[in-house]
N, C-alpha and C positions, 0 to 999 in steps of 0.2 A: 504494499499499500504506499502510495506517494504521501509525502509530508507537504501540507499546504503552508506556504510562506507568504506572508503579506509584507511587501516592501513599503517603507524602509526596513532594512534588516539591522536590528540592533546588535551590538557586540555579545550581549547576553544570549540572544537567539542564535547567533552565529556559532557560538561556543557550544551549543547543544548538538549541532549537526556533526555527522560522522562520515568519513570516507565510505562511499557506496550507498548512502542515502539517495533514494529517488525523490525529487521534490517537484512541486508545481508552484511557480512564483506568480503572484498577482500584485498589482500596483505599479509604482513608477520605477523604472530602471533607466540607465542612460547608455547611449550608444556612443562608442568612440574607439578609434583605432590609433595606430602609432603617431601619426602626424599630429592628431589632436592631443595625445598623451604628451608629446614633446612640448607643445605650447602650454598645456596645463602646468607641467613641471616647471617650465621657465617662469610662470606667474608665481608659483610657490617660491622659487629661488629669489625672485625679485620682491617678495613680500606683498604681492598684489592679491587682490580678491579673485577668486575662481568664478566662472560663469554659473556654477550651480554649487550647491552645498554638498560636498562629498561625505559628510558625516552620516554613517548608516546607509550609504548608498551601494547600489549594485551597478557595475559597469559591464556592459556587453560589448565584447570585441567584435564588432560587426560593421560592415560597410554595405548597407542594403542596396538592392537595385532599385530603380525608379518604380513608382506605383503604377500600375495599369489602371485605366478608368474603373472607378468603383472600388478600388482598393485603398487601404490605408498606407501600405508600404508594399514594396515588391519583395523578392526573395531576401531573406534575412538570416543566412547561415553564419556560423561563427568563423572567425578567422584564427589563424594559428597564434597562440597566445605569447610565445617566447618574444615576439616583437615588442611587447609592452614590458618585458622584464626589466629594462633599464629605468622605467618610470613607475612601475607599480609599487615598490616599496615606499616612495614619497607620498603617493596617494593614500596608501594603507596607513601611513603615520598621520595623515591628515584626518583619518576616520572612516575611509572607505572600508566596508565589511565584506563585500562580495565582488567576484569577478566571474565572467561567463565567457568561455572560449573553448578552444580545443588544443590538445597537445601538452607537452610537458612544461613545467615552470622551473626556473632556475633556483639555486639555493638561497639566493639573497631574497627572492620573492617569499619563499617558504619560511625563512627566518622572520620576516616581517609579519607574516601571517600568524605565526606562533606568538611573536611578541605582543602584537596588538589585538589579536582575536578576529581573524578574517578567514574566509573560506574561498575556495576556487571550485566553481561548477563547470562541468562539461556539458555542452550541448552537441547534438549529433550533427557532424558535417555532413553535407549532402541532402539535407532535409530543410534547406532554406525556405522553400515555398510553403511547407507545412508550418515551420516555425513563424513565418510571416503572418499566418492567420491567427496566431495567439496574440499579436500586436493590435491593440484596438484603436490606438492614436499614436501619432508620430509628429513631433514638431522640432525644427532645427532650432537650437538655443544659442549656438556659438560656432564660429569658424565656417560660415556658410561658404567661403571661398574654397574649402576643401572638398566640396561636392559630397560624394558618398561617405567620405570620412569626417564630415561635419559632426559636432556633438548634437545628439538628439535626445530629447525627453520622450521616452516611450511608455505608454501605458499598456501593460500586458495582462493577460488573464490565463491562468493555469499554463504558464510557459514551462515546458518540461525540461529538467536538468538533473544531473547526477552530481553528487558532491565527489570530486576527484581528490582534492586535498582539504583536510579539515584543519581547524585552528590548533590541533596538537601536532600537525605535521604528517599525520597518517595519509598515505598516498595510494589511491586505488590502483594506479598504474603499476606500482611495485607489488602491493599485496595480492592484487588479482592475478599477476603473472606468477607470483610465488606460490599462491594456492593452486593454480592450474598445474604448474610443474610438480607440485607435491602430489596432486591427484594421479599424475601420470605414473609417478614412481610407486604408488600404492597398488597399481593394477597388476 
């Protein structure tokens, strides 16, 4: 059974999640990729205000395709997360509690997650059209010049994800592989 999550995601709620948990997210999340992350972190470095409050926020690493007539958004599949690894620790330190993407994360990101209480969710790559249907509203809130990589405020309903790395550093990519290899040796 999936765990229902209402965004914003508090640190206390993030700390309750465990690697392997299936979740359905509803509420507001933000879309941003590497170009937007770079700008956000420059604002942090310069002591300037961010275009949205990252405290208790979930950022989805996505550059959606344009919406077709009658749609809120086009295909919205996750992008490879390691491109945000240089920036995620700074945003987590500012209060970000969740990230959605695909693929592995670096040790600096995992250390920040453990220190501050954040989680990394995985969304299924290749299912962008289906994931886009869970997005009920989309508005560009910063960096319109980046096109598909602009920062967007997304209102989502039952957006399906799996906790890949929890706030304790447990990593489904590692434990899942280890459990599979163990099951082979037991046969």
